[in-house]
matplotlib code that plots the C-alpha trace (Angstrom):
import matplotlib.pyplot as plt

x = [45.5, 45.7, 42.2, 41.4, 41.3, 38.0, 38.0, 34.8, 34.3, 34.1, 30.5, 29.6, 31.4, 29.4, 26.2, 27.0, 27.9, 24.5, 22.7, 24.7, 23.9, 20.2, 20.2, 22.1, 19.4, 16.7, 18.5, 19.1, 15.4, 15.1, 18.1, 19.7, 20.1, 23.6, 24.0, 27.0, 27.7, 29.6, 29.6, 33.2, 33.9, 36.7, 39.4, 41.5, 42.7, 44.1, 42.4, 44.0, 45.5, 45.8, 43.5, 45.1, 43.1, 44.5, 43.2, 43.0, 44.5, 41.0, 40.1, 43.3, 42.7, 39.1, 39.8, 42.9, 43.6, 45.6, 47.9, 49.7, 52.9, 52.5, 54.8, 56.4, 57.8, 55.3, 57.4, 54.7, 50.9, 48.5, 45.8, 43.0, 42.4, 39.9, 41.6, 40.7, 42.8, 43.8, 46.2, 49.8, 51.4, 53.3, 51.2, 48.1, 47.9, 45.0, 44.8, 43.6, 43.7, 46.0, 44.1, 40.6, 39.5, 37.5, 38.2, 39.1, 40.2, 39.8, 42.2, 41.6, 38.8, 38.2, 40.3, 42.7, 46.4, 48.5, 52.2, 54.1, 54.0, 51.1, 48.7, 45.3, 43.4, 43.7, 42.5, 41.9, 42.8, 43.3, 45.5, 47.8, 48.0, 49.0, 51.7, 53.1, 53.1, 54.9, 57.5, 58.2, 58.4, 60.8, 63.0, 62.9, 63.9, 66.7, 68.1, 68.0, 69.7, 72.3, 73.2, 73.3, 75.5, 78.0, 78.1, 78.7, 81.5, 83.3, 82.7, 84.0, 87.2, 87.6, 86.9, 84.0, 81.3, 81.6, 81.7, 78.4, 76.6, 78.0, 76.7, 73.2, 73.3, 74.4, 71.5, 68.9, 70.3, 69.9, 66.3, 65.5, 67.1, 65.2, 61.9, 62.6, 63.5, 60.3, 58.1, 59.8, 59.1, 55.4, 55.1, 56.9, 54.6, 51.5, 53.0, 54.4, 57.4, 60.7, 60.4, 57.1, 58.6, 61.5, 59.1, 57.4, 60.6, 60.1, 56.3, 54.8, 51.5, 50.5, 48.3, 46.4, 45.8, 47.4, 48.2, 47.6, 50.1, 50.2, 52.6, 52.8, 52.0, 49.1, 45.4, 43.1, 40.2, 37.2, 37.1, 35.2, 34.9, 33.5, 34.5, 33.6, 33.1, 34.3, 36.6, 38.0, 41.6, 42.5, 39.3, 39.8, 39.7, 40.3, 43.0, 45.6, 46.2, 49.3, 48.3, 51.9, 51.7, 48.7, 48.3, 46.2, 44.9, 44.1, 41.8, 42.7, 41.4, 43.7, 44.4, 45.5, 47.5, 49.8, 51.9, 52.1, 55.4, 56.9, 58.3, 55.8, 54.9, 51.6, 49.7, 47.0, 44.2, 40.9, 37.8, 36.3, 39.5, 41.9, 44.3, 45.5, 47.5, 50.4, 53.2, 54.1, 55.3, 53.8, 55.0, 53.8, 51.2, 49.2, 49.8, 46.2, 42.8, 40.8, 38.0, 35.4, 35.7, 37.8, 40.4, 44.2, 45.2, 48.1, 49.5, 50.9, 52.2, 52.1, 52.6, 49.5, 49.7, 47.6, 45.7, 44.8, 44.1, 42.6, 41.9, 38.5, 38.5, 38.2, 40.7, 41.6, 45.0, 46.8, 49.5, 52.2, 53.4, 55.0, 54.1, 55.5, 57.3, 57.1, 53.7, 52.4, 50.2, 47.6, 45.4, 41.8, 40.7, 42.4, 40.6, 37.3, 35.7, 34.9, 32.5, 34.3, 37.7, 39.5, 41.1, 43.3, 44.3, 48.1, 49.6, 51.9, 52.4, 50.5, 47.8, 47.9, 46.5, 46.4, 43.4, 44.9, 43.5, 45.0, 44.9, 44.1, 45.1, 43.7, 42.6, 44.6, 43.7, 43.4, 45.4, 44.7, 47.6, 48.4, 50.7, 50.1, 49.5, 51.7, 55.3, 57.5, 57.3, 54.2, 51.6, 47.8, 44.9, 43.3, 40.8, 38.4, 38.5, 34.8, 35.5, 38.4, 36.2, 33.5, 35.9, 37.3, 33.8, 33.0, 36.1, 35.2, 31.7, 32.9, 35.4, 32.8]
y = [85.8, 87.3, 87.6, 86.7, 89.5, 90.4, 92.7, 94.8, 98.5, 100.2, 101.3, 97.7, 96.4, 98.8, 97.7, 94.0, 94.7, 96.3, 93.4, 90.9, 92.5, 92.5, 88.9, 88.0, 89.9, 87.8, 84.7, 86.1, 86.6, 82.9, 82.6, 84.7, 88.4, 89.8, 93.4, 95.6, 98.4, 101.5, 103.7, 104.5, 102.6, 102.6, 101.0, 98.0, 94.7, 93.6, 91.4, 88.1, 87.8, 90.4, 91.4, 92.5, 94.5, 94.3, 97.1, 96.7, 99.4, 100.8, 100.9, 102.6, 105.3, 105.8, 106.0, 108.2, 107.3, 109.9, 108.7, 110.3, 109.1, 108.1, 110.1, 108.4, 109.7, 112.5, 115.2, 117.7, 117.9, 120.2, 119.7, 122.2, 122.4, 124.6, 126.6, 128.6, 131.5, 131.6, 133.8, 132.4, 130.9, 133.6, 136.3, 136.1, 136.7, 136.1, 138.9, 137.7, 138.8, 136.9, 137.9, 138.4, 142.0, 144.8, 146.5, 150.0, 151.4, 150.4, 152.0, 150.1, 149.5, 146.8, 147.4, 149.8, 149.4, 148.1, 148.4, 145.9, 146.9, 149.3, 149.5, 148.0, 147.6, 148.3, 145.7, 146.9, 144.0, 143.4, 140.4, 142.7, 145.2, 142.4, 141.3, 144.8, 145.1, 141.7, 142.9, 146.2, 144.4, 141.9, 144.8, 146.5, 143.3, 142.7, 146.2, 145.8, 142.4, 143.7, 146.6, 144.3, 141.8, 144.4, 145.8, 142.4, 141.7, 144.7, 143.8, 140.3, 141.7, 143.8, 140.7, 142.5, 140.0, 136.3, 134.2, 132.6, 135.9, 136.6, 133.2, 133.9, 137.3, 135.7, 133.2, 136.0, 137.9, 134.9, 134.3, 138.0, 138.0, 134.8, 136.4, 139.5, 137.5, 135.4, 138.6, 140.0, 136.7, 136.8, 140.3, 139.2, 136.2, 138.3, 140.5, 143.5, 144.9, 145.6, 149.4, 149.3, 147.1, 149.5, 152.4, 150.7, 151.2, 155.0, 155.1, 156.8, 154.9, 151.4, 151.5, 148.2, 148.6, 146.0, 147.3, 144.8, 145.3, 144.1, 141.2, 141.7, 144.4, 144.2, 145.1, 144.6, 142.2, 140.9, 143.0, 140.9, 143.1, 146.6, 149.2, 148.3, 144.6, 142.1, 139.5, 136.2, 135.1, 133.9, 135.4, 136.5, 140.2, 140.2, 139.3, 140.9, 139.7, 140.6, 140.2, 140.4, 136.6, 134.2, 130.5, 128.8, 125.4, 123.3, 120.2, 117.2, 113.7, 111.1, 109.8, 113.1, 113.9, 110.9, 112.7, 116.1, 116.9, 119.8, 122.3, 121.7, 124.8, 126.4, 129.2, 130.9, 132.4, 134.2, 132.2, 134.9, 135.9, 133.2, 135.8, 137.0, 134.9, 134.6, 132.1, 130.0, 126.5, 123.8, 124.4, 121.2, 118.4, 117.2, 113.5, 112.6, 113.4, 116.5, 115.3, 117.6, 116.9, 113.8, 115.4, 115.7, 119.3, 121.0, 124.1, 127.0, 130.3, 133.4, 137.1, 138.9, 141.3, 144.5, 143.3, 139.9, 137.3, 138.0, 135.5, 133.9, 134.1, 131.1, 130.8, 128.4, 126.6, 125.0, 122.7, 121.5, 118.2, 115.1, 111.4, 108.8, 106.1, 105.5, 106.2, 107.1, 109.9, 108.6, 111.2, 110.9, 110.9, 107.5, 105.8, 103.9, 101.2, 97.6, 96.7, 97.6, 97.6, 100.8, 100.1, 101.8, 100.9, 100.7, 101.2, 98.3, 99.5, 101.5, 98.9, 97.1, 98.1, 96.2, 96.5, 96.6, 97.0, 99.6, 100.5, 104.2, 105.6, 109.1, 111.7, 114.9, 117.7, 115.9, 112.8, 109.5, 108.6, 104.9, 102.7, 99.4, 98.3, 100.8, 101.0, 104.0, 105.6, 103.6, 105.3, 105.1, 106.0, 109.3, 109.4, 106.8, 105.0, 104.0, 102.6, 100.5, 99.3, 98.3, 96.5, 94.6, 93.5, 92.5, 90.4, 88.6, 87.9, 86.7, 84.4, 82.8]
z = [51.0, 47.5, 45.9, 42.3, 39.8, 38.1, 35.1, 35.5, 35.2, 38.6, 38.1, 37.2, 40.3, 42.6, 40.9, 41.3, 44.9, 45.5, 43.8, 45.6, 49.0, 48.0, 47.1, 50.2, 52.2, 50.5, 51.6, 55.0, 55.5, 55.7, 57.9, 60.7, 59.6, 59.5, 60.6, 59.7, 62.0, 60.8, 63.9, 65.0, 68.2, 70.7, 68.5, 69.6, 68.2, 64.9, 62.3, 61.4, 58.0, 55.2, 52.4, 49.1, 46.5, 43.0, 40.7, 36.9, 34.8, 34.0, 37.7, 38.6, 35.9, 37.0, 40.8, 40.6, 44.3, 46.3, 49.0, 52.0, 53.7, 57.3, 59.7, 62.7, 65.9, 66.4, 68.1, 68.8, 68.8, 70.5, 73.1, 73.6, 77.4, 79.4, 82.2, 85.3, 86.7, 90.4, 92.3, 92.2, 95.2, 97.1, 95.4, 97.6, 101.4, 103.8, 106.4, 109.8, 113.4, 115.8, 118.9, 120.2, 120.2, 118.6, 115.2, 116.3, 112.9, 109.2, 106.8, 103.6, 101.0, 98.5, 95.4, 97.0, 96.1, 99.0, 99.7, 101.8, 105.5, 105.1, 108.1, 107.3, 110.6, 114.3, 116.8, 120.3, 122.5, 126.2, 125.3, 123.3, 126.2, 128.6, 126.1, 125.9, 129.7, 130.0, 127.5, 129.4, 132.7, 131.2, 130.0, 133.4, 135.2, 132.7, 133.2, 137.0, 136.9, 134.5, 136.8, 139.8, 138.1, 137.1, 140.6, 142.2, 139.7, 141.0, 144.7, 144.1, 142.5, 145.6, 147.8, 149.4, 148.2, 147.9, 144.7, 145.7, 145.6, 142.1, 140.9, 142.2, 140.5, 137.2, 137.5, 138.2, 135.2, 132.8, 134.0, 133.4, 130.0, 129.0, 130.1, 128.1, 125.0, 125.4, 125.6, 122.5, 120.6, 121.6, 120.1, 116.9, 116.7, 116.4, 113.7, 115.6, 113.5, 115.1, 114.9, 116.8, 119.5, 119.8, 120.2, 123.1, 125.2, 125.2, 125.3, 128.3, 128.1, 126.9, 123.8, 123.6, 119.8, 117.6, 114.1, 111.3, 108.4, 104.8, 104.4, 100.6, 98.1, 95.7, 95.8, 98.8, 98.1, 100.1, 103.3, 105.8, 108.9, 109.8, 112.3, 115.9, 115.1, 117.6, 116.2, 117.5, 117.2, 113.6, 112.2, 108.5, 107.9, 104.1, 101.6, 99.3, 95.7, 93.7, 90.1, 88.8, 88.5, 88.3, 88.3, 85.6, 86.2, 83.1, 83.3, 81.2, 80.9, 82.3, 78.8, 77.4, 80.6, 80.1, 77.5, 79.4, 81.1, 82.9, 80.5, 77.7, 75.8, 76.5, 74.8, 76.9, 74.9, 75.5, 75.0, 72.7, 70.8, 69.6, 68.1, 71.4, 73.8, 76.2, 75.9, 78.9, 80.0, 82.2, 85.7, 87.3, 86.9, 89.9, 90.7, 91.3, 89.9, 90.9, 93.2, 91.8, 88.1, 88.0, 85.8, 85.9, 86.8, 84.9, 86.5, 84.5, 86.0, 83.8, 84.1, 83.0, 80.1, 80.1, 83.1, 81.6, 82.7, 86.2, 89.0, 88.5, 84.7, 82.4, 79.5, 76.7, 77.0, 74.0, 75.2, 72.7, 73.8, 72.4, 72.2, 74.5, 72.5, 68.8, 67.2, 63.8, 62.5, 60.0, 58.2, 59.4, 55.7, 55.4, 58.2, 57.8, 59.9, 59.1, 61.9, 65.1, 63.5, 62.2, 58.9, 56.3, 52.7, 52.5, 49.1, 48.0, 44.5, 41.8, 41.5, 44.8, 48.2, 51.4, 53.7, 57.2, 60.7, 63.0, 66.7, 67.3, 70.7, 70.3, 67.7, 67.4, 64.9, 61.5, 62.4, 64.1, 66.5, 65.9, 67.9, 66.2, 62.6, 60.7, 59.6, 58.9, 55.4, 54.4, 52.2, 52.8, 50.5, 51.4, 48.6, 47.1, 50.5, 50.2, 46.7, 48.0, 50.9, 48.4, 46.2, 49.2, 50.2, 46.6, 46.4, 49.7, 48.5, 45.1, 46.6, 48.9]

ax = plt.figure().add_subplot(projection="3d")
ax.plot(x, y, z, "-o")
ax.set_aspect("equal")
plt.show()
């Protein structure tokens, strides 16, 4: 509906509006009071119809309304996300003992640099001694059966021994070989390297001490046992962390996470210094909510710079992402509320503005992201919004 035009100075309009509201309050004291709420709510819905505000030349000169063009197809906007640093996958290793035994040597301290394959602990274990004995017995049996098989092959060729004896020798050799292979596999399964297994063949005595080696390089962290301590199989001894790469987990609300995708740009900053930062990208997004804080977890892997960040630290993450589908960015200065409805004043021409309801999906920086109620290239008032709101109410009261 197009409202009737009233030629009053702006200050007179505001005065009349104040008096009108006062009179209406006197009348309302005898009837049911009407309360107007101005607190910004969760925005949804569209008002029916349109409200047009026609300014006189004097009002236009007095107000000097500034406008801004609404931008569509928001390509990038930024989310501020808290993050926690963890060791990256493949860059952390838990050290544990595969067998029951006693810690007979400790060759590492917390914080010491570690190279891959370095000896860390020795575990004195009867189980390990039995495995070594089983392997050596298997080797000896395999050698014997190999020699016997070769001798029988020659006797069969000379028709001195029968083919049946050769078949039995072949079967015995295969069983001995399988036993030797199985004993070798058991030693490999508990972490004994090839060169140590090879050295067992020439050892004069069996040393029942299992050497625990570092599976990766890095720094040793959290030693959990002491010299002489008895340990059970699979008990943790410590861990190694390679800080060449870390994993940063960011925690977002489900609403913000809907627009995050793999490959989105991320800037990792210190909580106390926003000038420093590391550029990265989103590695992955967890499909479900984190059970502890009911947030969506975004994973970012980065290479620390100058020893920062370290596992356990909290950081600030700024994710540059894009909207899903066509949306519009409306300056927050243009948005006001009429009850529970967010509204803007859309410029139709130099003297005409339309009061229009909008649906806001989220607030980013200095813009409201709107997916309904706007059109591309429209202009909205960003100054004198309260005056336009007052004029619209005055016109509605006057028309009634």
